[in-house]
Every structure is written in structure tokens, then in C-alpha cells.
C-alpha positions as CSV (number, residue, x, y, z in Angstrom):
1,M,41.5,-26.6,60.7
2,G,40.0,-27.5,57.4
3,T,41.1,-27.1,53.7
4,A,41.7,-24.1,51.6
5,I,41.2,-24.3,47.8
6,Y,42.9,-21.3,46.3
7,C,44.2,-19.6,43.2
8,L,45.8,-16.3,42.2
9,A,43.4,-14.8,39.6
10,K,44.3,-12.4,36.8
11,G,42.3,-9.2,36.5
12,H,40.4,-8.4,33.3
13,S,38.8,-5.3,32.0
14,S,35.7,-7.2,30.9
15,F,33.7,-9.7,33.0
16,F,33.8,-12.1,30.0
17,G,37.6,-12.5,30.7
18,Y,36.6,-14.5,33.8
19,R,34.8,-17.2,32.0
20,M,37.5,-19.8,32.7
21,L,37.6,-18.8,36.3
22,V,33.9,-19.4,36.6
23,R,34.2,-22.7,34.9
24,R,37.0,-23.6,37.4
25,N,34.7,-22.7,40.3
26,W,31.8,-24.7,38.9
27,S,34.1,-27.8,38.7
28,L,35.1,-27.2,42.3
29,R,31.4,-27.2,43.3
30,R,31.1,-30.7,42.0
31,V,34.2,-31.8,43.9
32,R,32.8,-30.2,47.0
33,K,29.6,-32.2,46.6
34,L,31.6,-35.4,46.4
35,N,33.3,-34.6,49.7
36,P,30.3,-33.2,51.8
37,D,32.1,-33.7,55.1
38,A,35.2,-31.7,54.2
39,Q,35.5,-28.3,55.7
40,V,36.5,-26.2,52.7
41,T,37.1,-22.5,52.2
42,F,37.4,-21.1,48.7
43,I,40.0,-18.3,48.5
44,I,40.9,-16.2,45.4
45,F,44.0,-14.0,45.7
46,H,44.2,-11.0,43.3
47,E,46.6,-8.1,42.7
48,G,44.1,-5.5,43.6
49,N,42.9,-5.3,40.0
50,I,39.6,-7.2,40.3
51,G,37.0,-4.6,41.3
52,L,34.1,-5.2,43.8
53,F,31.5,-5.4,41.0
54,H,33.5,-8.1,39.1
55,R,34.1,-10.0,42.4
56,A,30.4,-10.0,43.1
57,L,29.5,-11.2,39.6
58,I,32.1,-14.0,39.8
59,S,30.8,-15.1,43.2
60,F,27.2,-15.1,42.0
61,F,27.8,-17.0,38.8
62,S,30.1,-19.5,40.5
63,A,27.5,-20.1,43.2
64,L,30.3,-20.2,45.8
65,R,31.1,-18.3,48.9
66,I,34.5,-16.9,48.0
67,R,37.0,-15.2,50.3
68,W,38.8,-12.5,48.2
69,V,42.3,-11.5,49.3
70,D,44.1,-8.4,47.9
71,I,47.9,-9.3,47.8
72,S,49.0,-6.2,45.8
73,E,51.4,-5.2,48.6
74,D,53.3,-8.4,48.1
75,F,53.4,-8.0,44.3
76,Q,56.5,-5.9,43.9
77,P,60.2,-6.7,43.8
78,F,62.1,-6.3,47.1
79,S,64.5,-3.3,47.2
80,N,67.6,-5.4,46.5
81,Q,66.1,-7.4,43.6
82,D,67.1,-6.8,40.0
83,L,64.4,-6.6,37.4
84,P,64.1,-8.9,34.4
85,A,65.7,-7.7,31.1
86,D,62.2,-8.2,29.6
87,T,60.0,-6.2,31.9
88,A,56.9,-7.9,30.3
89,I,57.7,-11.0,32.4
90,L,57.9,-9.1,35.7
91,G,54.3,-10.0,36.7
92,Y,55.0,-13.7,36.0
93,S,58.2,-13.6,38.1
94,L,56.3,-12.0,41.0
95,M,53.6,-14.6,40.7
96,C,56.2,-17.4,41.0
97,R,57.7,-15.8,44.1
98,F,54.3,-15.3,45.7
99,Q,53.4,-18.9,45.1
100,Y,56.4,-20.4,46.9
101,L,57.3,-17.7,49.4
102,Q,54.5,-15.3,50.5
103,I,51.4,-17.3,50.2
104,W,51.8,-19.3,53.4
105,K,51.2,-16.4,55.7
106,Y,47.6,-16.2,54.3
107,L,47.0,-19.9,54.9
108,T,48.1,-20.5,58.4
109,E,44.6,-21.3,59.7
110,F,44.3,-24.3,57.4
111,D,45.6,-27.8,57.7
112,V,45.7,-28.6,53.9
113,A,46.0,-26.2,51.0
114,V,44.8,-27.1,47.5
115,R,46.0,-25.0,44.6
116,V,43.8,-25.0,41.6
117,D,44.9,-22.2,39.1
118,D,42.3,-20.0,37.5
119,D,42.8,-21.7,34.2
120,C,42.2,-25.3,35.4
121,K,38.9,-27.3,35.4
122,I,38.9,-30.1,37.9
123,N,37.4,-33.5,37.1
124,S,38.5,-35.2,40.3
125,I,40.8,-34.4,43.2
126,P,41.0,-35.8,46.7
127,L,40.7,-33.1,49.4
128,Q,43.0,-34.9,51.8
129,L,46.6,-36.2,52.0
130,A,47.5,-39.7,52.9
131,E,49.1,-40.3,56.3
132,G,52.6,-38.9,56.5
133,Q,52.4,-37.1,53.2
134,V,53.1,-33.4,52.9
135,F,52.6,-32.8,49.1
136,Q,50.9,-34.3,46.1
137,T,50.6,-33.3,42.5
138,G,49.0,-34.7,39.4
139,F,52.0,-34.8,37.1
140,L,55.8,-34.2,37.0
141,I,57.6,-32.1,34.4
142,V,61.2,-31.6,33.5
143,D,61.7,-27.8,33.9
144,G,63.7,-26.4,31.1
145,H,63.7,-22.7,32.1
146,E,67.4,-21.9,31.5
147,P,67.8,-18.8,33.7
148,T,66.4,-20.7,36.7
149,N,68.5,-23.8,35.9
150,T,71.6,-21.6,35.6
151,S,71.5,-19.3,38.6
152,L,69.4,-21.0,41.2
153,P,71.7,-24.1,41.7
154,K,74.6,-21.7,42.3
155,I,73.2,-20.5,45.6
156,L,73.0,-24.1,47.0
157,G,76.7,-24.7,47.5
158,P,78.4,-28.1,47.7
159,S,76.4,-29.3,50.7
160,R,73.0,-28.8,49.1
161,I,73.5,-29.2,45.4
162,Q,72.7,-32.9,45.8
163,Y,69.1,-32.0,46.1
164,W,68.9,-30.2,42.8
165,D,66.8,-31.9,40.1
166,D,64.9,-30.5,37.2
167,L,62.2,-33.1,37.5
168,V,59.6,-31.0,39.4
169,P,55.9,-31.0,40.3
170,Y,53.4,-29.6,37.9
171,T,52.2,-26.9,40.3
172,N,49.1,-25.5,38.6
173,V,47.2,-28.1,40.7
174,L,48.6,-29.4,44.0
175,M,47.7,-30.4,47.6
176,T,50.0,-29.7,50.5
177,K,50.3,-29.6,54.3
178,V,50.5,-26.0,55.2
179,S,52.4,-26.6,58.5
180,F,55.4,-28.1,56.5
181,W,55.9,-24.7,54.7
182,M,55.7,-22.9,58.0
183,R,58.6,-24.9,59.6
184,P,61.4,-22.5,60.7
185,D,64.0,-24.3,58.6
186,V,61.8,-24.4,55.5
187,T,60.8,-20.7,56.0
188,A,64.4,-19.7,56.3
189,F,65.3,-21.4,53.0
190,L,62.3,-20.0,51.2
191,K,63.4,-16.5,52.3
192,E,66.9,-17.1,51.2
193,V,65.6,-18.0,47.7
194,G,62.8,-15.5,47.4
195,E,64.7,-12.5,48.7
196,H,67.8,-13.3,46.6
197,D,69.0,-10.5,44.2
198,F,68.3,-12.7,41.1
199,A,65.0,-14.4,42.1
200,V,62.9,-12.0,40.1
201,R,65.4,-11.2,37.4
202,D,65.8,-14.8,36.4
203,R,62.1,-15.7,37.2
204,W,62.9,-18.5,39.6
205,G,59.8,-20.7,39.2
206,D,57.6,-22.0,41.9
207,A,57.8,-25.5,40.6
208,P,61.7,-26.0,40.8
209,V,61.8,-24.1,44.2
210,M,59.0,-26.2,45.7
211,G,60.5,-29.4,44.3
212,L,63.9,-28.4,45.8
213,V,62.4,-27.7,49.2
214,L,60.5,-31.0,49.3
215,R,63.7,-32.9,48.5
216,M,65.7,-31.0,51.1
217,F,63.3,-31.0,54.0
218,A,60.7,-33.8,53.4
219,D,62.8,-36.5,51.8
220,W,60.3,-36.2,49.0
221,D,60.4,-38.8,46.2
222,A,59.0,-37.2,43.0
223,E,57.5,-40.4,41.5
224,S,55.6,-41.3,44.7
225,G,54.5,-37.7,45.0
226,V,52.0,-38.1,42.1
227,D,48.4,-38.8,43.0
228,K,46.8,-40.6,40.0
229,L,43.3,-39.6,41.3
230,I,44.0,-36.0,40.4
231,D,42.3,-35.3,37.0
232,Y,41.9,-31.9,35.4
233,Y,42.1,-29.8,32.3
234,H,44.7,-27.0,32.1
235,D,43.4,-24.4,29.6
236,S,46.6,-22.3,29.1
237,H,48.5,-25.4,27.9
238,R,45.4,-27.1,26.5
239,A,46.5,-30.2,28.5
240,R,44.7,-33.0,30.3
241,V,46.3,-34.4,33.4
242,S,44.9,-37.8,34.4
243,G,46.2,-41.0,36.0
244,G,49.6,-39.4,36.4
245,E,50.0,-38.7,32.7
246,L,49.6,-35.6,30.5
247,S,48.0,-35.4,27.0
248,W,47.4,-32.5,24.8
249,I,43.9,-31.5,23.8
250,P,43.9,-30.3,20.2
251,K,42.0,-27.1,19.5
252,K,38.7,-27.6,17.6
253,K,38.6,-25.8,14.2
254,K,35.4,-25.2,12.3
255,G,35.0,-26.8,9.0
256,R,37.2,-29.8,9.8
257,L,36.0,-33.3,8.7
258,R,34.9,-35.6,11.4
259,L,37.7,-38.1,10.6
260,R,40.3,-35.3,11.1
261,L,38.7,-34.3,14.4
262,W,38.8,-37.9,15.5
263,F,42.5,-38.2,14.6
264,D,43.3,-35.0,16.4
265,R,41.6,-36.0,19.6
266,T,42.9,-39.5,19.8
267,L,46.1,-40.3,17.8
268,G,47.2,-36.6,17.9
269,G,47.0,-36.6,21.7
270,R,49.0,-39.9,21.9
271,L,51.7,-38.5,19.6
272,Q,52.0,-35.5,21.8
273,Q,52.4,-37.8,24.8
274,I,55.2,-39.7,23.1
275,K,57.0,-36.3,22.4
276,L,56.5,-35.3,26.1
277,R,58.1,-38.5,27.3
278,A,61.0,-38.0,25.0
279,S,61.5,-34.5,26.1
280,R,61.5,-35.6,29.8
281,R,64.2,-38.0,29.1
282,L,66.3,-35.4,27.3
283,G,65.5,-32.7,29.9
284,Q,64.3,-30.3,27.2
285,L,60.7,-29.8,28.2
286,R,60.0,-26.1,28.5
């Protein structure tokens, strides 16, 4: 059945806005060369706002055969759903819902799905799951999104609240078995969450929802769900995930002394790692 490597890409008015997406795609070409026997399909989902000309340029400069999928019909609230008080986050809310609820219908022909967001540059990632595994990620975070943590647990009731945990997978890069998400019991729960009145209003994130589903239906242990071979750079957070750990990559600034640059890249990154671990213990990481 093969493997799908996918992302949901943002649209830009200028082609230069896709520089990080092209860098992502080039990194995936290297991964593909290291796994020459893998049957891989590259899929980019978009909201109908990446025109044919830009799609052609991205494919050409990425040197990849890309399957482009317009998901604009899925990118709107359901009729019963309340909108966020801040409508500026509506797009992000719909993105989260798409990533845990609606994406699976587009991936039914594949055995394994590998999500690599459009702002991630891959250094290494296995393109297969170990025997018996349904999900792997490169890192775990403590999700501190208060609206999600307040309203989502309330729909679980006393029989399911035991599965709630704010230690969740870092979902900008992940590998998963598609058939797991297509199971009738899993699909029913995803619909219960994704079609809830407050799912969009409170921006229920894909990371806590997917973590919850894995604990409920796959007896997933978060710590063993981390694959230390996954190594990548996440541009939006300026973060490096490697060996199951996360470190911050300081932004380069012109005119800095070499000593200061050395400090930023080494000691500065380690200090950020210490802060991260402290935040995880306190459950305050946002």
C-alpha cells in the first residue's frame, strides 16, 4: 500500500513565501534516497489558495512529483459549531480539526502516513513503523492551551477521563498507521470530538486529541511513542528535535561577535532545554 508523506501548506501571494516549503521538500528527497525501496507518495494539501502556477513552480524547484489536493470544502466550521471569539484564529482551529478528523479519508490507500509540516526540514526519519506500533513522534510536549484543557475533558465523562493527559505528541512530524484511524470505534470518537459545538471555538488541538485517541484505543504509552531516530528542524518555533529531545536554535544577528554567536548556539540552546524540562514538569509549556 505504500507510504504517504504529507503536509497542509499555507498559501502565499508571492512564490518567495514558499521557500521553507521547498527546503522541506529538498530534505525529503534526501530521505527518499536513503530509503530507495520504499513506495512513497508526496502529498500537499491546500485550502484552494495555491494557484496552478505556484504549484508548478514548487514541484519544479522541489524536484519531486507532488500530488496536490484541494481541501477547501473541509475548511469551514460545521453548521452547529461556534466560532472563536478571536476570528483571527479560525484558520488555525480548522487546521487542527482537519489534521485529526478529516485527513484520513484522503489517505485510505496508504499503509503508513508521515506528516512533515511545511515549516519542517528533515535530517532523518524512518519511513516505517516497528512491528505492532501505530504511532511514533520525535518529541513530547506538555500542552498548555487553556481552552482545550478546560472544555475538551468535560465531554469525556467519568468512564473516559482516565485517559486524559496533557503530555502529548509533538505533531508537526509524525508517523502513523492509517488503518488505526479508520477503525469504526476510533472514527466514531473523532467525529464526536471534531463535530462538537466547541471544537472550533476553543481550538481543540490535534496534538491533545490524537494523544487522547492513542491512549483510549491503542494503549499508547507516550514515552515509548518517541522515535529517537527522528531528527528535524521546526522553523516556526526555531527548534531542533533530535534524539527525543528539543533545543532552541537562536536567530543569527548581523554584527554579533563570534564569541556571542558561539554562546547563543551552544550554551543558550542548553539553557532553553533546561527551561523546557522545567515547564514540562509544571505543565506550563504553551
